[in-house]
BALOBA-1460 file (C-alpha; in Angstrom, 3 decimals):
// residues 401
<rec num="1" residu="m" x="-44.854" y="-7.839" z="4.152"/>
<rec num="2" residu="p" x="-46.554" y="-5.602" z="1.498"/>
<rec num="3" residu="t" x="-45.200" y="-2.207" z="0.546"/>
<rec num="4" residu="y" x="-47.201" y="0.951" z="0.333"/>
<rec num="5" residu="n" x="-46.640" y="3.947" z="-1.513"/>
<rec num="6" residu="y" x="-47.870" y="6.727" z="0.819"/>
<rec num="7" residu="k" x="-48.451" y="10.708" z="0.954"/>
<rec num="8" residu="a" x="-48.092" y="12.131" z="4.177"/>
<rec num="9" residu="v" x="-47.359" y="15.363" z="5.934"/>
<rec num="10" residu="d" x="-44.865" y="16.540" z="8.482"/>
<rec num="11" residu="q" x="-45.534" y="18.407" z="11.741"/>
<rec num="12" residu="i" x="-45.326" y="22.013" z="9.593"/>
<rec num="13" residu="g" x="-47.478" y="20.924" z="6.708"/>
<rec num="14" residu="r" x="-44.981" y="20.087" z="4.305"/>
<rec num="15" residu="t" x="-46.096" y="16.997" z="1.845"/>
<rec num="16" residu="a" x="-43.733" y="13.818" z="2.009"/>
<rec num="17" residu="n" x="-43.940" y="10.882" z="-0.684"/>
<rec num="18" residu="g" x="-42.406" y="7.434" z="-0.133"/>
<rec num="19" residu="e" x="-42.423" y="3.885" z="0.253"/>
<rec num="20" residu="m" x="-42.623" y="1.845" z="3.310"/>
<rec num="21" residu="d" x="-43.247" y="-1.894" z="4.415"/>
<rec num="22" residu="a" x="-46.014" y="-2.355" z="6.854"/>
<rec num="23" residu="l" x="-48.315" y="-4.932" z="7.709"/>
<rec num="24" residu="n" x="-51.603" y="-3.216" z="6.942"/>
<rec num="25" residu="e" x="-52.706" y="0.534" z="6.734"/>
<rec num="26" residu="i" x="-52.740" y="0.801" z="10.697"/>
<rec num="27" residu="d" x="-49.156" y="-0.290" z="10.873"/>
<rec num="28" residu="l" x="-48.308" y="1.805" z="8.174"/>
<rec num="29" residu="e" x="-49.695" y="4.791" z="9.797"/>
<rec num="30" residu="l" x="-47.924" y="3.953" z="13.096"/>
<rec num="31" residu="r" x="-44.638" y="3.664" z="11.336"/>
<rec num="32" residu="l" x="-45.170" y="7.094" z="10.000"/>
<rec num="33" residu="d" x="-46.199" y="8.255" z="13.178"/>
<rec num="34" residu="r" x="-42.967" y="7.083" z="14.502"/>
<rec num="35" residu="i" x="-40.902" y="9.165" z="12.210"/>
<rec num="36" residu="g" x="-42.985" y="12.344" z="12.517"/>
<rec num="37" residu="l" x="-45.447" y="11.992" z="9.497"/>
<rec num="38" residu="s" x="-49.057" y="11.986" z="9.289"/>
<rec num="39" residu="l" x="-50.779" y="9.605" z="6.619"/>
<rec num="40" residu="i" x="-52.781" y="11.058" z="4.150"/>
<rec num="41" residu="t" x="-53.417" y="8.378" z="1.277"/>
<rec num="42" residu="f" x="-51.637" y="5.146" z="0.627"/>
<rec num="43" residu="r" x="-51.823" y="2.372" z="-2.000"/>
<rec num="44" residu="l" x="-50.005" y="-0.978" z="-2.509"/>
<rec num="45" residu="a" x="-46.661" y="-0.507" z="-4.127"/>
<rec num="46" residu="r" x="-46.311" y="-2.582" z="-7.814"/>
<rec num="47" residu="k" x="-43.864" y="-5.194" z="-7.193"/>
<rec num="48" residu="t" x="-40.722" y="-5.037" z="-9.103"/>
<rec num="49" residu="a" x="-38.378" y="-8.216" z="-9.026"/>
<rec num="50" residu="g" x="-35.136" y="-9.275" z="-10.526"/>
<rec num="51" residu="l" x="-32.530" y="-7.235" z="-11.626"/>
<rec num="52" residu="f" x="-34.351" y="-3.833" z="-11.526"/>
<rec num="53" residu="g" x="-35.809" y="-4.948" z="-7.944"/>
<rec num="54" residu="g" x="-33.158" y="-2.719" z="-6.042"/>
<rec num="55" residu="k" x="-32.286" y="-5.719" z="-3.965"/>
<rec num="56" residu="k" x="-28.964" y="-4.784" z="-2.867"/>
<rec num="57" residu="i" x="-27.308" y="-3.952" z="0.073"/>
<rec num="58" residu="n" x="-23.905" y="-2.587" z="-0.307"/>
<rec num="59" residu="l" x="-21.103" y="-2.180" z="2.301"/>
<rec num="60" residu="q" x="-22.043" y="1.520" z="2.880"/>
<rec num="61" residu="d" x="-25.375" y="0.197" z="4.308"/>
<rec num="62" residu="l" x="-23.976" y="-1.951" z="6.524"/>
<rec num="63" residu="v" x="-21.430" y="0.573" z="7.612"/>
<rec num="64" residu="m" x="-24.547" y="3.101" z="8.604"/>
<rec num="65" residu="f" x="-26.385" y="-0.034" z="9.999"/>
<rec num="66" residu="c" x="-23.660" y="-1.058" z="12.456"/>
<rec num="67" residu="f" x="-22.734" y="2.726" z="13.032"/>
<rec num="68" residu="q" x="-26.754" y="3.621" z="14.274"/>
<rec num="69" residu="m" x="-27.043" y="0.228" z="16.147"/>
<rec num="70" residu="e" x="-23.805" y="1.050" z="18.026"/>
<rec num="71" residu="q" x="-25.174" y="4.414" z="18.963"/>
<rec num="72" residu="l" x="-28.638" y="3.041" z="19.833"/>
<rec num="73" residu="t" x="-27.155" y="0.138" z="22.034"/>
<rec num="74" residu="s" x="-24.980" y="2.333" z="23.455"/>
<rec num="75" residu="a" x="-27.711" y="4.830" z="24.709"/>
<rec num="76" residu="g" x="-29.569" y="1.879" z="26.314"/>
<rec num="77" residu="v" x="-32.289" y="1.671" z="23.644"/>
<rec num="78" residu="p" x="-34.005" y="-1.822" z="23.543"/>
<rec num="79" residu="l" x="-32.950" y="-4.066" z="20.541"/>
<rec num="80" residu="l" x="-36.283" y="-4.250" z="18.940"/>
<rec num="81" residu="e" x="-36.947" y="-0.612" z="19.154"/>
<rec num="82" residu="g" x="-33.686" y="0.296" z="17.868"/>
<rec num="83" residu="l" x="-34.288" y="-2.063" z="14.922"/>
<rec num="84" residu="a" x="-37.843" y="-0.660" z="14.366"/>
<rec num="85" residu="d" x="-36.468" y="2.512" z="14.332"/>
<rec num="86" residu="l" x="-33.752" y="1.747" z="11.546"/>
<rec num="87" residu="r" x="-36.340" y="0.109" z="9.681"/>
<rec num="88" residu="d" x="-38.663" y="2.921" z="9.469"/>
<rec num="89" residu="s" x="-35.932" y="5.291" z="8.463"/>
<rec num="90" residu="n" x="-33.977" y="3.318" z="6.464"/>
<rec num="91" residu="p" x="-34.075" y="4.569" z="2.722"/>
<rec num="92" residu="n" x="-33.219" y="1.354" z="1.177"/>
<rec num="93" residu="l" x="-36.335" y="-0.737" z="0.655"/>
<rec num="94" residu="y" x="-34.634" y="-4.163" z="0.596"/>
<rec num="95" residu="f" x="-32.856" y="-3.417" z="3.634"/>
<rec num="96" residu="q" x="-36.241" y="-2.390" z="5.239"/>
<rec num="97" residu="k" x="-37.918" y="-5.833" z="4.391"/>
<rec num="98" residu="i" x="-34.701" y="-7.596" z="5.799"/>
<rec num="99" residu="l" x="-34.928" y="-5.691" z="9.359"/>
<rec num="100" residu="a" x="-38.948" y="-6.297" z="9.113"/>
<rec num="101" residu="a" x="-38.086" y="-10.263" z="9.104"/>
<rec num="102" residu="v" x="-35.120" y="-9.797" z="11.545"/>
<rec num="103" residu="i" x="-37.717" y="-7.961" z="13.937"/>
<rec num="104" residu="d" x="-40.393" y="-10.781" z="13.282"/>
<rec num="105" residu="d" x="-38.115" y="-13.299" z="14.114"/>
<rec num="106" residu="v" x="-36.704" y="-11.792" z="17.409"/>
<rec num="107" residu="e" x="-40.361" y="-11.327" z="18.514"/>
<rec num="108" residu="g" x="-40.715" y="-14.776" z="17.919"/>
<rec num="109" residu="g" x="-38.287" y="-15.762" z="20.154"/>
<rec num="110" residu="k" x="-35.302" y="-16.303" z="18.212"/>
<rec num="111" residu="l" x="-31.711" y="-14.574" z="19.333"/>
<rec num="112" residu="f" x="-30.665" y="-11.393" z="17.119"/>
<rec num="113" residu="s" x="-28.044" y="-13.527" z="15.661"/>
<rec num="114" residu="e" x="-30.080" y="-16.452" z="14.945"/>
<rec num="115" residu="a" x="-32.390" y="-14.019" z="13.077"/>
<rec num="116" residu="l" x="-29.709" y="-12.317" z="11.183"/>
<rec num="117" residu="a" x="-27.938" y="-15.587" z="10.094"/>
<rec num="118" residu="r" x="-31.289" y="-16.460" z="7.916"/>
<rec num="119" residu="h" x="-30.165" y="-13.744" z="5.777"/>
<rec num="120" residu="s" x="-26.714" y="-14.705" z="4.822"/>
<rec num="121" residu="s" x="-26.749" y="-13.017" z="1.506"/>
<rec num="122" residu="v" x="-26.433" y="-9.785" z="3.792"/>
<rec num="123" residu="f" x="-24.959" y="-10.605" z="6.964"/>
<rec num="124" residu="n" x="-22.178" y="-13.223" z="6.382"/>
<rec num="125" residu="n" x="-20.908" y="-16.010" z="8.863"/>
<rec num="126" residu="v" x="-18.264" y="-13.350" z="10.416"/>
<rec num="127" residu="f" x="-20.981" y="-10.873" z="11.054"/>
<rec num="128" residu="v" x="-23.215" y="-13.304" z="12.588"/>
<rec num="129" residu="s" x="-20.270" y="-15.084" z="14.760"/>
<rec num="130" residu="l" x="-19.559" y="-11.740" z="16.077"/>
<rec num="131" residu="i" x="-22.798" y="-10.512" z="16.921"/>
<rec num="132" residu="k" x="-23.313" y="-13.895" z="18.407"/>
<rec num="133" residu="a" x="-20.081" y="-13.448" z="20.703"/>
<rec num="134" residu="g" x="-21.578" y="-10.019" z="21.555"/>
<rec num="135" residu="e" x="-24.674" y="-11.418" z="22.704"/>
<rec num="136" residu="q" x="-22.840" y="-14.035" z="25.058"/>
<rec num="137" residu="t" x="-20.246" y="-11.230" z="26.369"/>
<rec num="138" residu="g" x="-22.967" y="-8.575" z="26.889"/>
<rec num="139" residu="k" x="-20.714" y="-6.435" z="24.670"/>
<rec num="140" residu="l" x="-22.953" y="-5.814" z="21.462"/>
<rec num="141" residu="p" x="-22.005" y="-1.856" z="21.275"/>
<rec num="142" residu="e" x="-18.526" y="-2.640" z="21.224"/>
<rec num="143" residu="v" x="-18.954" y="-5.229" z="18.589"/>
<rec num="144" residu="f" x="-21.158" y="-2.934" z="16.257"/>
<rec num="145" residu="e" x="-18.639" y="-0.250" z="17.022"/>
<rec num="146" residu="n" x="-15.390" y="-2.429" z="15.825"/>
<rec num="147" residu="l" x="-17.866" y="-3.710" z="12.767"/>
<rec num="148" residu="a" x="-18.553" y="-0.397" z="11.720"/>
<rec num="149" residu="t" x="-14.720" y="0.479" z="11.936"/>
<rec num="150" residu="t" x="-13.583" y="-2.780" z="10.073"/>
<rec num="151" residu="l" x="-16.473" y="-2.363" z="7.286"/>
<rec num="152" residu="k" x="-15.542" y="1.265" z="6.558"/>
<rec num="153" residu="w" x="-12.041" y="0.303" z="6.188"/>
<rec num="154" residu="q" x="-13.101" y="-2.298" z="3.508"/>
<rec num="155" residu="y" x="-15.759" y="-0.035" z="1.904"/>
<rec num="156" residu="e" x="-12.622" y="2.677" z="1.311"/>
<rec num="157" residu="l" x="-10.282" y="0.067" z="0.266"/>
<rec num="158" residu="v" x="-12.988" y="-0.874" z="-2.578"/>
<rec num="159" residu="s" x="-13.722" y="2.705" z="-3.146"/>
<rec num="160" residu="q" x="-9.882" y="3.719" z="-3.564"/>
<rec num="161" residu="t" x="-9.029" y="0.942" z="-5.748"/>
<rec num="162" residu="k" x="-12.027" y="1.754" z="-8.064"/>
<rec num="163" residu="r" x="-11.021" y="5.410" z="-8.103"/>
<rec num="164" residu="l" x="-7.514" y="4.657" z="-8.952"/>
<rec num="165" residu="i" x="-8.146" y="2.278" z="-11.751"/>
<rec num="166" residu="a" x="-10.897" y="4.362" z="-13.365"/>
<rec num="167" residu="y" x="-8.412" y="6.862" z="-15.524"/>
<rec num="168" residu="p" x="-6.100" y="3.725" z="-16.561"/>
<rec num="169" residu="l" x="-9.129" y="1.965" z="-17.643"/>
<rec num="170" residu="f" x="-10.769" y="5.127" z="-19.662"/>
<rec num="171" residu="v" x="-7.080" y="5.210" z="-21.151"/>
<rec num="172" residu="l" x="-6.921" y="1.288" z="-22.000"/>
<rec num="173" residu="v" x="-10.447" y="1.545" z="-23.607"/>
<rec num="174" residu="v" x="-9.406" y="4.582" z="-25.822"/>
<rec num="175" residu="v" x="-6.247" y="2.806" z="-26.859"/>
<rec num="176" residu="l" x="-8.079" y="-0.308" z="-28.021"/>
<rec num="177" residu="g" x="-10.932" y="1.664" z="-29.638"/>
<rec num="178" residu="a" x="-8.246" y="3.610" z="-31.581"/>
<rec num="179" residu="i" x="-6.481" y="0.365" z="-32.633"/>
<rec num="180" residu="t" x="-9.885" y="-1.107" z="-33.944"/>
<rec num="181" residu="f" x="-10.694" y="2.118" z="-35.817"/>
<rec num="182" residu="l" x="-7.213" y="1.928" z="-37.652"/>
<rec num="183" residu="m" x="-7.320" y="-1.625" z="-38.507"/>
<rec num="184" residu="i" x="-10.896" y="-1.650" z="-39.644"/>
<rec num="185" residu="y" x="-11.408" y="1.654" z="-41.376"/>
<rec num="186" residu="l" x="-8.099" y="3.609" z="-42.324"/>
<rec num="187" residu="v" x="-5.593" y="0.741" z="-42.989"/>
<rec num="188" residu="p" x="-7.945" y="-0.755" z="-45.509"/>
<rec num="189" residu="q" x="-8.003" y="2.353" z="-47.273"/>
<rec num="190" residu="m" x="-4.368" y="2.686" z="-47.503"/>
<rec num="191" residu="v" x="-3.703" y="-0.591" z="-48.310"/>
<rec num="192" residu="s" x="-5.825" y="-0.149" z="-51.617"/>
<rec num="193" residu="f" x="-3.578" y="2.841" z="-52.330"/>
<rec num="194" residu="l" x="-0.381" y="0.809" z="-51.830"/>
<rec num="195" residu="r" x="-1.563" y="-1.879" z="-53.628"/>
<rec num="196" residu="n" x="-2.589" y="0.386" z="-56.841"/>
<rec num="197" residu="m" x="1.298" y="1.688" z="-56.760"/>
<rec num="198" residu="g" x="1.931" y="-1.675" z="-58.138"/>
<rec num="199" residu="q" x="5.405" y="-2.329" z="-56.292"/>
<rec num="200" residu="d" x="6.472" y="-5.028" z="-53.947"/>
<rec num="201" residu="l" x="5.338" y="-4.299" z="-50.296"/>
<rec num="202" residu="p" x="8.029" y="-4.694" z="-47.316"/>
<rec num="203" residu="i" x="7.321" y="-7.213" z="-44.719"/>
<rec num="204" residu="q" x="5.857" y="-4.812" z="-42.034"/>
<rec num="205" residu="t" x="3.152" y="-3.727" z="-44.460"/>
<rec num="206" residu="k" x="2.290" y="-7.208" z="-45.225"/>
<rec num="207" residu="i" x="1.975" y="-8.114" z="-41.506"/>
<rec num="208" residu="l" x="-0.137" y="-4.904" z="-41.108"/>
<rec num="209" residu="i" x="-2.462" y="-5.919" z="-43.984"/>
<rec num="210" residu="f" x="-2.624" y="-9.479" z="-42.662"/>
<rec num="211" residu="i" x="-3.620" y="-7.929" z="-39.158"/>
<rec num="212" residu="s" x="-6.029" y="-5.471" z="-40.853"/>
<rec num="213" residu="n" x="-7.935" y="-8.208" z="-42.988"/>
<rec num="214" residu="a" x="-8.352" y="-10.393" z="-39.777"/>
<rec num="215" residu="f" x="-10.048" y="-7.369" z="-38.102"/>
<rec num="216" residu="v" x="-12.330" y="-6.506" z="-40.855"/>
<rec num="217" residu="s" x="-13.014" y="-10.305" z="-41.857"/>
<rec num="218" residu="y" x="-13.034" y="-12.113" z="-38.140"/>
<rec num="219" residu="w" x="-13.793" y="-9.260" z="-35.841"/>
<rec num="220" residu="w" x="-16.840" y="-11.123" z="-34.167"/>
<rec num="221" residu="l" x="-14.365" y="-14.057" z="-33.594"/>
<rec num="222" residu="i" x="-11.912" y="-11.406" z="-31.972"/>
<rec num="223" residu="l" x="-14.572" y="-9.938" z="-29.704"/>
<rec num="224" residu="s" x="-16.303" y="-13.336" z="-28.715"/>
<rec num="225" residu="v" x="-13.297" y="-15.742" z="-27.991"/>
<rec num="226" residu="p" x="-12.268" y="-13.779" z="-24.914"/>
<rec num="227" residu="v" x="-15.528" y="-13.596" z="-23.644"/>
<rec num="228" residu="l" x="-16.037" y="-17.295" z="-24.335"/>
<rec num="229" residu="l" x="-12.866" y="-17.936" z="-22.808"/>
<rec num="230" residu="i" x="-13.907" y="-16.136" z="-19.564"/>
<rec num="231" residu="i" x="-17.443" y="-17.621" z="-19.342"/>
<rec num="232" residu="i" x="-15.792" y="-21.143" z="-19.668"/>
<rec num="233" residu="l" x="-13.056" y="-20.396" z="-16.929"/>
<rec num="234" residu="k" x="-15.771" y="-19.225" z="-14.507"/>
<rec num="235" residu="v" x="-17.695" y="-22.243" z="-14.850"/>
<rec num="236" residu="a" x="-14.703" y="-24.290" z="-14.346"/>
<rec num="237" residu="v" x="-13.586" y="-22.416" z="-11.459"/>
<rec num="238" residu="k" x="-16.796" y="-23.043" z="-10.034"/>
<rec num="239" residu="q" x="-17.307" y="-26.734" z="-10.715"/>
<rec num="240" residu="s" x="-13.867" y="-28.121" z="-9.973"/>
<rec num="241" residu="a" x="-11.887" y="-27.587" z="-6.892"/>
<rec num="242" residu="e" x="-8.633" y="-28.543" z="-8.287"/>
<rec num="243" residu="v" x="-9.253" y="-25.706" z="-11.253"/>
<rec num="244" residu="r" x="-10.383" y="-23.214" z="-8.483"/>
<rec num="245" residu="y" x="-7.046" y="-23.930" z="-6.346"/>
<rec num="246" residu="r" x="-4.942" y="-23.620" z="-9.354"/>
<rec num="247" residu="y" x="-6.643" y="-20.483" z="-10.360"/>
<rec num="248" residu="d" x="-6.062" y="-18.889" z="-7.060"/>
<rec num="249" residu="y" x="-2.581" y="-19.977" z="-7.017"/>
<rec num="250" residu="i" x="-1.798" y="-18.291" z="-10.376"/>
<rec num="251" residu="k" x="-3.490" y="-14.995" z="-9.153"/>
<rec num="252" residu="l" x="-1.249" y="-15.107" z="-6.168"/>
<rec num="253" residu="h" x="2.058" y="-15.413" z="-8.518"/>
<rec num="254" residu="l" x="1.333" y="-12.976" z="-11.054"/>
<rec num="255" residu="p" x="4.292" y="-11.010" z="-11.721"/>
<rec num="256" residu="v" x="2.909" y="-7.597" z="-10.379"/>
<rec num="257" residu="t" x="-0.577" y="-7.843" z="-9.051"/>
<rec num="258" residu="g" x="0.077" y="-11.301" z="-7.306"/>
<rec num="259" residu="e" x="2.008" y="-9.480" z="-4.398"/>
<rec num="260" residu="i" x="-0.443" y="-6.693" z="-4.075"/>
<rec num="261" residu="l" x="-3.662" y="-9.491" z="-4.120"/>
<rec num="262" residu="q" x="-1.658" y="-11.431" z="-1.386"/>
<rec num="263" residu="k" x="-1.244" y="-8.108" z="0.587"/>
<rec num="264" residu="i" x="-4.793" y="-7.346" z="0.314"/>
<rec num="265" residu="i" x="-5.680" y="-10.925" z="1.556"/>
<rec num="266" residu="l" x="-3.549" y="-10.731" z="4.530"/>
<rec num="267" residu="a" x="-4.614" y="-7.500" z="5.597"/>
<rec num="268" residu="r" x="-8.124" y="-8.606" z="5.312"/>
<rec num="269" residu="f" x="-7.456" y="-11.542" z="7.391"/>
<rec num="270" residu="a" x="-5.527" y="-9.797" z="10.020"/>
<rec num="271" residu="r" x="-8.081" y="-7.261" z="10.583"/>
<rec num="272" residu="y" x="-10.907" y="-9.653" z="10.969"/>
<rec num="273" residu="f" x="-9.003" y="-12.156" z="13.043"/>
<rec num="274" residu="a" x="-8.026" y="-9.336" z="15.193"/>
<rec num="275" residu="l" x="-11.963" y="-8.326" z="15.602"/>
<rec num="276" residu="m" x="-13.140" y="-11.781" z="16.122"/>
<rec num="277" residu="y" x="-10.244" y="-12.357" z="18.948"/>
<rec num="278" residu="q" x="-11.216" y="-8.944" z="20.455"/>
<rec num="279" residu="t" x="-14.927" y="-10.059" z="20.547"/>
<rec num="280" residu="g" x="-13.955" y="-13.365" z="22.331"/>
<rec num="281" residu="i" x="-14.035" y="-15.595" z="19.741"/>
<rec num="282" residu="p" x="-11.772" y="-18.820" z="20.259"/>
<rec num="283" residu="i" x="-8.670" y="-18.617" z="18.100"/>
<rec num="284" residu="l" x="-9.712" y="-21.970" z="16.366"/>
<rec num="285" residu="d" x="-13.029" y="-20.763" z="15.586"/>
<rec num="286" residu="a" x="-11.841" y="-17.638" z="14.114"/>
<rec num="287" residu="i" x="-9.143" y="-19.189" z="11.938"/>
<rec num="288" residu="k" x="-11.730" y="-21.729" z="10.792"/>
<rec num="289" residu="t" x="-14.302" y="-18.708" z="9.614"/>
<rec num="290" residu="c" x="-11.210" y="-16.728" z="8.164"/>
<rec num="291" residu="e" x="-10.970" y="-19.633" z="5.731"/>
<rec num="292" residu="d" x="-14.327" y="-18.112" z="3.990"/>
<rec num="293" residu="i" x="-13.252" y="-14.568" z="4.491"/>
<rec num="294" residu="v" x="-9.769" y="-14.504" z="2.250"/>
<rec num="295" residu="a" x="-11.676" y="-15.821" z="-0.807"/>
<rec num="296" residu="n" x="-8.729" y="-17.649" z="-1.823"/>
<rec num="297" residu="k" x="-8.406" y="-21.655" z="-1.985"/>
<rec num="298" residu="v" x="-4.563" y="-21.688" z="-1.223"/>
<rec num="299" residu="v" x="-4.663" y="-19.304" z="1.422"/>
<rec num="300" residu="a" x="-7.629" y="-21.075" z="2.791"/>
<rec num="301" residu="d" x="-5.789" y="-24.375" z="2.756"/>
<rec num="302" residu="a" x="-2.915" y="-22.787" z="4.424"/>
<rec num="303" residu="l" x="-5.099" y="-21.410" z="7.150"/>
<rec num="304" residu="n" x="-6.483" y="-25.090" z="7.687"/>
<rec num="305" residu="r" x="-3.333" y="-26.449" z="8.070"/>
<rec num="306" residu="a" x="-2.158" y="-23.868" z="10.566"/>
<rec num="307" residu="h" x="-6.106" y="-24.781" z="12.498"/>
<rec num="308" residu="q" x="-4.965" y="-28.511" z="12.305"/>
<rec num="309" residu="q" x="-1.576" y="-27.822" z="14.024"/>
<rec num="310" residu="i" x="-2.879" y="-25.513" z="16.811"/>
<rec num="311" residu="n" x="-5.354" y="-28.025" z="17.627"/>
<rec num="312" residu="a" x="-2.924" y="-30.496" z="17.695"/>
<rec num="313" residu="g" x="-1.025" y="-28.580" z="20.497"/>
<rec num="314" residu="d" x="1.462" y="-26.308" z="18.300"/>
<rec num="315" residu="s" x="1.802" y="-22.533" z="19.149"/>
<rec num="316" residu="m" x="0.309" y="-20.294" z="16.787"/>
<rec num="317" residu="s" x="3.620" y="-18.790" z="15.314"/>
<rec num="318" residu="e" x="4.883" y="-22.142" z="14.767"/>
<rec num="319" residu="s" x="1.758" y="-23.082" z="12.931"/>
<rec num="320" residu="f" x="1.625" y="-20.175" z="11.057"/>
<rec num="321" residu="r" x="5.404" y="-20.800" z="9.737"/>
<rec num="322" residu="n" x="5.095" y="-24.079" z="9.044"/>
<rec num="323" residu="a" x="2.026" y="-23.778" z="6.710"/>
<rec num="324" residu="g" x="4.554" y="-22.623" z="4.153"/>
<rec num="325" residu="l" x="2.544" y="-19.524" z="2.656"/>
<rec num="326" residu="f" x="2.719" y="-16.307" z="5.664"/>
<rec num="327" residu="p" x="5.376" y="-13.937" z="5.252"/>
<rec num="328" residu="p" x="8.132" y="-13.619" z="8.125"/>
<rec num="329" residu="l" x="6.304" y="-10.498" z="9.083"/>
<rec num="330" residu="v" x="3.090" y="-12.000" z="9.803"/>
<rec num="331" residu="v" x="4.637" y="-14.932" z="11.857"/>
<rec num="332" residu="r" x="6.795" y="-12.467" z="13.799"/>
<rec num="333" residu="m" x="4.000" y="-10.254" z="14.671"/>
<rec num="334" residu="i" x="1.707" y="-13.463" z="15.836"/>
<rec num="335" residu="k" x="4.619" y="-14.568" z="17.676"/>
<rec num="336" residu="v" x="5.322" y="-11.199" z="19.531"/>
<rec num="337" residu="g" x="1.195" y="-11.044" z="20.187"/>
<rec num="338" residu="e" x="1.420" y="-14.493" z="21.760"/>
<rec num="339" residu="g" x="4.429" y="-13.396" z="24.056"/>
<rec num="340" residu="t" x="2.723" y="-9.921" z="25.204"/>
<rec num="341" residu="g" x="-0.846" y="-11.252" z="25.311"/>
<rec num="342" residu="g" x="-1.954" y="-8.582" z="22.768"/>
<rec num="343" residu="l" x="-2.583" y="-10.599" z="19.688"/>
<rec num="344" residu="d" x="-5.264" y="-8.608" z="18.350"/>
<rec num="345" residu="k" x="-2.830" y="-5.273" z="18.392"/>
<rec num="346" residu="s" x="-0.351" y="-7.399" z="16.511"/>
<rec num="347" residu="l" x="-2.795" y="-8.330" z="13.975"/>
<rec num="348" residu="l" x="-3.979" y="-4.918" z="13.828"/>
<rec num="349" residu="k" x="-0.238" y="-3.689" z="13.084"/>
<rec num="350" residu="i" x="-0.191" y="-6.317" z="10.327"/>
<rec num="351" residu="s" x="-3.388" y="-4.956" z="8.816"/>
<rec num="352" residu="y" x="-2.161" y="-1.445" z="8.708"/>
<rec num="353" residu="f" x="1.413" y="-2.089" z="7.163"/>
<rec num="354" residu="y" x="-0.093" y="-4.156" z="4.681"/>
<rec num="355" residu="d" x="-3.087" y="-1.692" z="3.829"/>
<rec num="356" residu="r" x="-0.433" y="0.975" z="3.450"/>
<rec num="357" residu="d" x="2.066" y="-1.024" z="1.186"/>
<rec num="358" residu="v" x="-0.980" y="-1.953" z="-1.201"/>
<rec num="359" residu="n" x="-2.063" y="1.593" z="-1.143"/>
<rec num="360" residu="e" x="1.684" y="2.686" z="-2.164"/>
<rec num="361" residu="k" x="2.042" y="-0.139" z="-4.923"/>
<rec num="362" residu="i" x="-1.210" y="0.583" z="-6.436"/>
<rec num="363" residu="e" x="-0.795" y="4.352" z="-6.793"/>
<rec num="364" residu="s" x="3.037" y="3.543" z="-8.183"/>
<rec num="365" residu="m" x="1.466" y="0.997" z="-10.415"/>
<rec num="366" residu="l" x="-0.903" y="3.142" z="-11.911"/>
<rec num="367" residu="k" x="1.357" y="5.980" z="-12.304"/>
<rec num="368" residu="m" x="3.584" y="3.656" z="-14.383"/>
<rec num="369" residu="l" x="0.397" y="2.143" z="-16.428"/>
<rec num="370" residu="e" x="-0.807" y="5.781" z="-17.706"/>
<rec num="371" residu="p" x="2.477" y="6.828" z="-19.735"/>
<rec num="372" residu="a" x="2.912" y="2.729" z="-20.377"/>
<rec num="373" residu="l" x="-0.676" y="2.869" z="-22.432"/>
<rec num="374" residu="t" x="0.638" y="6.116" z="-24.177"/>
<rec num="375" residu="v" x="3.862" y="4.574" z="-25.146"/>
<rec num="376" residu="i" x="2.220" y="1.561" z="-26.323"/>
<rec num="377" residu="l" x="-0.390" y="3.740" z="-28.406"/>
<rec num="378" residu="g" x="2.425" y="5.688" z="-29.842"/>
<rec num="379" residu="a" x="4.306" y="2.468" z="-30.832"/>
<rec num="380" residu="i" x="1.331" y="0.980" z="-32.529"/>
<rec num="381" residu="l" x="0.849" y="4.472" z="-34.502"/>
<rec num="382" residu="a" x="4.167" y="4.681" z="-35.542"/>
<rec num="383" residu="f" x="4.327" y="0.903" z="-36.911"/>
<rec num="384" residu="i" x="1.282" y="1.790" z="-38.841"/>
<rec num="385" residu="m" x="2.943" y="4.732" z="-40.051"/>
<rec num="386" residu="f" x="5.896" y="3.315" z="-40.908"/>
<rec num="387" residu="s" x="4.321" y="0.312" z="-42.741"/>
<rec num="388" residu="v" x="2.082" y="2.714" z="-44.771"/>
<rec num="389" residu="l" x="4.572" y="5.509" z="-45.415"/>
<rec num="390" residu="g" x="7.441" y="3.452" z="-46.072"/>
<rec num="391" residu="p" x="6.287" y="2.213" z="-49.496"/>
<rec num="392" residu="v" x="5.163" y="5.751" z="-50.460"/>
<rec num="393" residu="y" x="8.401" y="7.053" z="-49.667"/>
<rec num="394" residu="d" x="10.029" y="4.370" z="-51.707"/>
<rec num="395" residu="s" x="7.881" y="5.085" z="-54.969"/>
<rec num="396" residu="f" x="8.664" y="8.805" z="-54.715"/>
<rec num="397" residu="s" x="12.222" y="8.173" z="-54.663"/>
<rec num="398" residu="k" x="11.711" y="5.718" z="-57.718"/>
<rec num="399" residu="l" x="10.057" y="8.478" z="-59.603"/>
<rec num="400" residu="k" x="12.600" y="11.267" z="-58.927"/>
<rec num="401" residu="i" x="15.304" y="8.765" z="-60.448"/>
């Protein structure tokens, strides 16, 4: 579907410029008329692709889409009419194209969930499965409401994490920049001065000179090796299932971040599992779908073992206990949910508990990280000053004698 640059006016004569997808000029005029604009001029937009094509739909876009669809479907607006309104009013041009393709598929006889499934890069398996369940049960507004709440929670978690690590990351960059400046520029000048003094240098000064020479002579190697190792690791993780499993296992067992990561994964699993259970998706299907949600091979294998045991007739709580990975809190809350018939409520409580615990741990860890980086920088500066000024002080002491 082509994209047009248009110039239009609203009902009180104000001009509006923008871009919109349309089948042709008549379709463009009709779409603008739906949002209260009268077309004046138009032309085909230049196509941009690749990195600068703006082909990105983030969590915030999906949250707004679900919220608006919940409002429209709850008000009784027909599905195609609601999708057309969102297509015409959406500021994201790529999202406009996706919605236009979805509308065409639905008009061609496909189910709404089938149309969404054709765009897996935007609507994942969980999203499509929930929409499909909503279609079958007639609870599409409730599904959109729950999806909006869950995606908003995920968006807020990501935003909060980025906000919390921004300052420590800045401090870390400053520390690395200061170290690089000292080793490449300042220390070599001080070293030449010390050598001209003609005395034996202490061991700490020799170590400093060695490090400084390494920075000056092999700075390209120091910068390229970490990048190369990261690229090799990413390729190995992508190509080998065994490497992926070991990599995910190490991430879960790191001293500080491993526990936080595990709780984030469990919170995500509990929330999405509760959402699918509320929608009416069978437990076995929900567990199978969650294997992709957790994005960790170790946890996915544990879910697969639990899935097999449940399928063999064991209770859900026993299956999760026998999987050997899930903490006692998760097993206990699942058992309570089985006994009371409120499995979704128990899972949401797990998500709430882990979400709060993760936020507290991240905040406390980052509060400790800031002074730790400052202490590290101070220790490095103290080492450099001691290594440089020590020989100078010894030389002055000898001159006095």
